[in-house]
C-alpha positions in Angstrom: -0.1 0.1 0.1 1.5 3.2 -0.9 2.2 6.2 1.9 0.0 9.3 1.6 2.8 11.9 2.1 1.6 14.6 4.7 3.2 18.0 6.1 2.9 16.8 9.5 4.7 13.0 8.9 7.4 13.2 11.8 11.0 14.0 10.7 13.3 13.1 13.0 16.2 15.6 12.7 18.3 15.2 16.1 17.9 17.5 18.2 15.5 20.1 16.8 12.7 17.7 16.7 13.5 14.8 17.5 14.8 16.0 21.3 13.6 19.4 21.6 10.5 20.4 20.7 9.1 16.6 22.1 10.7 17.8 25.7 8.9 21.2 25.1 5.6 20.2 24.8 5.9 17.2 27.5 7.3 20.4 29.9 4.7 23.3 29.0 2.3 22.2 31.6 4.4 22.3 34.5 5.0 25.6 36.3 5.8 24.9 40.0 9.2 23.5 39.1 11.8 26.5 38.5 15.4 25.5 36.8 17.2 29.0 38.0 16.1 31.2 40.7 14.6 33.4 38.7 11.5 34.3 39.2 9.4 32.5 36.2 12.2 30.4 34.7 10.2 27.0 34.1 12.3 24.4 31.9 8.6 25.0 29.1 10.2 28.7 29.6 13.7 28.3 29.3 13.7 26.2 26.4 11.2 28.6 24.8 13.2 31.6 25.2 16.4 29.5 24.3 14.9 28.7 20.6 16.4 30.9 18.7 20.0 29.3 20.1 18.3 26.3 19.1 17.0 26.5 16.5 19.3 27.6 14.2 20.3 24.2 14.3 18.0 23.1 12.6 17.1 22.6 9.0 14.4 24.2 7.6 14.2 27.6 6.2 11.7 28.6 9.0 13.9 30.7 11.6 13.5 33.4 9.9 10.5 33.6 11.0 11.5 33.0 13.9 13.5 36.1 14.3 10.7 38.4 13.2 8.9 36.6 15.6 11.0 39.0 18.2 11.5 41.7 16.2 8.0 42.3 15.7 6.2 41.0 19.2 8.8 43.9 20.4 8.3 46.3 17.8 4.1 46.0 18.4 4.4 45.2 22.0 6.2 48.8 22.5 3.4 50.8 20.0 0.5 49.6 22.4 2.2 50.0 25.6 3.2 53.7 24.3 -0.2 54.2 23.4 -2.0 52.6 26.4 0.5 55.2 28.8 -0.3 58.0 26.4 -3.6 58.0 28.4 -1.8 59.6 31.5 -1.2 63.1 29.5 -4.7 63.0 29.7 -5.6 63.0 33.4 -4.1 60.4 36.1 -6.6 57.0 36.6 -8.0 56.4 40.4 -6.4 53.1 41.4 -7.3 52.9 45.0 -9.9 50.3 44.4 -7.5 48.5 42.1 -4.7 45.4 42.5 -1.9 47.0 41.8 0.5 44.8 41.0 4.3 46.0 42.1 4.7 49.7 41.9 8.5 49.6 41.1 9.1 52.9 38.2 11.6 52.9 35.6 11.1 56.3 33.8 8.1 58.4 33.8 4.8 55.5 33.6 6.9 53.3 32.7 7.6 50.4 35.4 9.0 47.3 35.6 6.0 45.1 35.5 5.7 46.2 32.1 8.3 44.4 31.1 8.8 41.6 33.1 4.7 40.8 32.3 5.7 41.4 28.5 8.5 38.8 28.8 6.3 36.5 30.3 3.4 37.1 27.5 6.7 37.1 25.0 7.2 33.3 26.3 3.3 32.3 25.6 3.0 34.1 22.0 6.3 32.5 21.1 5.8 29.4 22.2 2.6 29.1 20.5 4.0 30.2 17.4 6.7 28.0 17.9 4.1 25.1 17.8 2.2 26.2 15.6 5.3 26.9 13.0 7.2 23.3 13.5 3.9 20.6 13.5 3.8 17.6 13.5 1.4 15.1 14.6 4.2 13.7 17.4 4.3 17.1 19.3 -0.4 15.8 19.8 0.8 12.5 21.6 3.8 14.4 24.1 1.5 16.8 24.8 -1.1 14.5 26.0 2.0 12.9 27.7 2.6 15.8 29.7 -0.3 16.1 30.7 -1.3 12.6 32.0 2.4 12.8 33.5 0.9 16.1 35.8 -2.2 14.4 36.8 -0.5 11.2 38.0 1.4 13.4 39.9 -1.5 15.3 41.1 -3.2 11.7 42.2 0.2 11.2 44.3 0.1 14.2 46.6 -3.9 13.7 46.9 -3.3 10.2 48.0 0.1 10.3 50.0 -1.5 13.2 51.4 -4.8 12.2 52.3 -3.2 8.8 54.6 0.5 11.5 56.2 -1.6 15.0 56.5 1.2 16.8 54.9 2.7 18.0 51.5 4.2 14.9 49.5 5.5 17.6 46.7 8.6 16.7 46.5 10.3 18.6 42.9 7.9 22.1 43.7 10.6 25.1 44.4 8.6 27.6 43.3 6.7 30.2 45.5 3.7 31.0 45.4 1.2 33.5 47.5 3.2 35.6 49.4 7.1 35.1 48.7 7.5 35.0 52.6 5.2 33.0 54.1 5.6 30.2 51.3 9.3 30.5 52.3 8.6 28.7 55.4 8.5 24.9 54.1 6.0 22.1 52.6 3.9 21.4 55.0 3.7 25.0 56.8 0.1 26.3 57.1 -1.5 26.9 54.2 1.6 27.7 51.8 4.6 25.6 50.8 7.4 25.9 49.4 6.9 26.4 45.9 2.9 24.5 45.6 0.0 26.3 47.0 -1.9 23.9 49.6 -5.6 23.8 49.7 -7.9 21.6 52.0 -11.3 20.7 50.9 -14.5 18.9 52.1 -15.6 17.9 49.5 -15.3 14.2 49.8 -14.7 14.6 54.1 -11.8 15.6 56.5 -8.6 15.7 55.7 -8.1 15.9 52.1 -6.4 18.0 50.0 -7.6 19.7 46.6 -5.6 18.3 43.5 -3.0 20.8 42.1 -0.2 18.7 40.6 3.2 21.4 39.4 0.4 24.5 38.4 0.6 25.8 41.6 -3.0 26.3 42.5 -6.2 23.6 41.8 -8.1 26.5 39.2 -4.4 26.9 36.7 -4.6 23.2 37.3 -8.0 22.7 35.3 -6.7 25.7 33.3 -3.8 23.5 32.3 -6.0 20.3 32.3 -9.7 21.0 30.1 -8.7 21.2 27.3 -6.8 18.2 26.8 -10.3 16.4 28.8 -12.7 18.5 26.5 -10.3 17.4 23.2 -10.2 14.0 24.6 -13.7 13.3 25.1 -14.2 14.9 21.4 -11.9 12.7 20.0 -13.4 9.8 22.1 -10.2 8.7 23.9 -12.3 7.1 27.1 -9.7 6.4 29.2 -7.5 9.2 29.1 -10.5 11.4 29.4 -11.9 9.5 32.6 -8.3 9.8 34.0 -7.6 14.0 33.8 -11.6 14.3 34.8 -11.0 12.6 37.7 -8.2 14.9 38.4 -10.5 17.1 37.7 -13.0 16.0 40.2 -10.4 15.8 43.3 -9.5 19.3 42.0 -12.9 20.4 43.5 -12.2 23.8 40.7 -14.7 26.0 39.4 -12.5 26.9 36.0 -12.7 23.3 35.7 -16.6 22.6 36.1 -17.0 25.5 34.0 -14.8 24.2 31.0 -16.4 20.8 30.7 -19.8 21.8 30.8 -19.1 24.0 27.9 -16.7 21.2 25.9 -18.8 18.5 26.2 -22.2 19.9 26.2 -20.9 21.6 22.2 -19.3 18.1 21.6 -22.7 16.2 22.6 -24.8 18.4 20.3 -22.8 18.7 17.6 -22.2 14.9 17.4 -26.7 14.5 18.2 -28.5 18.0 18.1 -31.3 16.3 20.5 -28.9 15.7 22.2 -29.9 19.3 23.3 -33.2 17.6 25.5 -31.1 15.8 27.1 -28.6 18.5 28.5 -32.0 20.1 29.9 -33.6 16.8 31.1 -30.3 17.1 33.0 -30.4 20.0 34.0 -33.6 19.9 35.4 -32.6 16.4 37.5 -29.7 18.0 38.8 -31.6 21.3 39.9 -34.1 18.2 41.9 -31.4 16.5 43.1 -29.8 20.0 44.3 -33.3 20.4 46.3 -34.3 17.2 47.9 -30.5 15.1 48.1 -27.7 16.2 50.9 -25.1 14.8 49.2 -25.4 16.3 45.4 -26.5 19.8 47.2 -23.1 19.8 49.4 -21.4 18.8 46.6 -22.7 22.2 44.7 -22.7 24.4 47.0 -18.7 23.6 47.5 -18.3 23.7 43.7 -20.5 27.0 42.8 -23.0 28.5 45.0 -21.4 29.0 48.4 -18.0 30.5 46.7 -20.1 32.9 44.5 -22.2 33.4 48.3 -19.0 34.4 50.5 -16.3 36.8 51.1 -14.3 36.0 48.4 -16.9 35.5 45.3 -17.8 39.2 46.5 -14.8 40.0 46.2 -14.2 38.5 43.0 -17.8 40.3 42.3 -16.8 43.9 43.3 -12.9 43.6 41.8 -14.6 42.5 38.5 -16.8 46.1 38.4 -14.0 47.8 40.0 -11.4 46.7 37.0 -13.9 46.7 34.3 -15.2 49.7 34.5 -11.4 50.8 34.1 -11.8 51.9 30.3 -15.2 54.2 31.4 -14.2 56.2 33.4 -14.5 59.0 30.4 -10.8 58.7 28.5 -10.9 57.9 25.1 -7.1 56.9 24.8 -7.7 54.7 28.1 -11.2 53.4 26.2 -8.8 51.7 24.0 -5.6 50.8 25.6 -6.1 50.3 28.9 -3.3 51.2 31.4 -0.7 49.5 29.7 0.1 46.1 29.6 1.1 44.7 33.2 -0.6 47.7 35.1 -3.2 45.9 37.9 -4.2 42.3 38.1 -7.9 41.6 37.9 -9.1 37.7 39.1 -10.9 37.2 35.9 -9.2 37.9 32.0 -11.9 39.8 30.9 -11.7 42.7 33.8 -7.5 42.4 33.1 -8.3 43.1 29.8 -10.4 45.6 29.8 -7.9 47.5 32.8 -4.6 46.4 30.9 -4.8 47.0 27.4 -8.4 48.6 26.8 -11.4 47.6 24.2 -8.9 47.0 21.6 -7.0 44.0 23.5 -9.7 42.2 25.0 -10.9 42.2 21.2 -7.6 41.6 19.9 -7.6 38.0 22.0 -11.5 37.1 21.6 -10.5 37.3 18.1 -7.4 35.4 18.6 -8.7 32.3 20.4 -11.9 32.6 18.5 -10.7 32.7 15.3 -10.0 28.8 14.3 -14.2 28.0 15.3 -14.6 29.5 11.8 -12.3 29.0 10.2 -12.3 25.0 10.8 -14.8 23.1 8.8 -12.8 19.5 7.0 -10.2 18.5 9.5 -11.0 15.1 11.6 -11.4 16.7 14.9 -12.6 20.3 14.3 -15.2 19.5 16.9 -13.6 18.3 19.4 -10.8 21.8 19.0 -13.9 23.6 18.4 -14.8 22.6 21.7 -11.6 23.0 23.2 -11.4 26.3 22.3 -14.8 27.5 23.8 -13.9 25.9 26.8 -10.7 28.3 27.2 -12.4 31.2 26.0 -14.8 30.9 28.7 -12.6 29.6 31.7 -10.5 32.4 30.9 -13.5 34.6 30.7 -15.3 34.4 33.6 -12.6 32.6 36.4 -8.9 32.9 36.5 -6.8 36.0 34.1 -3.4 33.9 33.8 -2.6 34.1 30.4 1.2 31.9 31.0 0.3 29.2 31.5 1.6 26.9 28.2 -1.3 24.1 27.8 -4.2 26.1 26.3 -1.9 27.8 24.3 -1.0 24.8 22.6 -4.3 23.6 22.4 -5.0 27.8 20.3 -1.4 26.7 18.2 -2.8 23.0 16.8 -6.6 24.7 15.9 -4.6 26.8 13.6 -2.0 24.4 12.8 -5.2 22.7 12.0 -6.1 25.5 9.6 -3.3 25.9 7.7 -3.7 22.0 7.0 -7.5 22.8 5.7 -6.1 25.6 4.1 -3.2 24.4 1.5 -5.4 20.6 1.1 -2.4 18.8 1.1 -3.5 16.1 3.5 -6.3 13.4 2.0 -9.5 12.7 4.2 -8.0 9.4 4.2 -4.9 9.9 5.3 -6.1 12.3 8.5 -8.4 9.6 9.3 -4.9 7.2 9.3 -3.8 9.3 11.3 -5.7 10.0 13.6 -6.5 5.7 14.3 -2.5 5.6 14.7 -2.5 8.0 17.8 -5.9 6.8 19.3 -4.3 3.0 18.9 -1.1 5.0 20.2 -2.8 5.4 23.3 -4.6 1.4 24.1 -1.5 -0.3 23.0 
């Protein structure tokens, strides 16, 4: 049988595709392990930043595109920052009710955080660009290997804490939360060195919320949920069950929202009548919530208590305070915000509105959702669209993190599929064969 050629056939060219990219996508989910004392120097971040030096040995002609990305990002970021900071010449914003990140000024209104947060953004976008530019199907396999490793390490932590009532994380060395408190060491109070420890009574007293090597449960959900949704869409049931079980143990509202949106979309697209089942399930859950104490306790823990608490009220007030920043009458601030990295909100929508204005929010929405419109022929089209919708909903509603790489991997994958569709160089039979080979590799 003649094997059809594919632009995504794996080419083992030693360091670059044979080792570098496999390591990069495998290590991408790990955020609580630093290789240097510098905050943010995770393995994947350092590999991404070192791409210019590493990829120069590649025989590809795409290296100039990487250098072009470097130059393009610096230019666009500098122009956008200048436009944002020009708003301060009109008036000074009232930031008394905002969560201002470190106030260390370099020159005029330019702050240290404008540079450091820009570096985080640069790394995340460069990672996305690298995956998109050099994409091969093996990347997807190793990305899932990394996510499965993350979940298995989380299961280990969960069981260790249930038995010994202390933090069993022996890999993390990054400080989360208050740095002074976190430095106290593993198992001390609510924080541990490099690993924020949160307990939950959802499964009874003495259990921790699963967070693995991401720092906290909501960030674990942000990293794992896109892959759980994608696995469900591809009918990789064993992988989905493992990832979904780990998300349940995280007791994260972020995971609940992402799974609900992604899975409902997939089911409705597969079988339009599934919307009736969704409505029936919602009614059944409402009845169980009203009549069954265990169901009520679970929903209260996962959703409702988080809204009707001081923390929930604080988050809601934070949303209104930060989202209202662009609408104070300053036209420049309306369009370009306070400057990327100025303040930090608890959700991406108000965070983007405050920092980069309406234009920045629209650019982010377009970047994430455009493949949902362009994808028409990809074998995993429904799974990818569901994944992007889940990512967008989780970011907009519950978390404001843009430096966690797993969601960006899925965005890069979606754009790679759009490119494949546009070039039309992979026959449908070959795409189906690739999907079958990948599915068999999970089972075998």
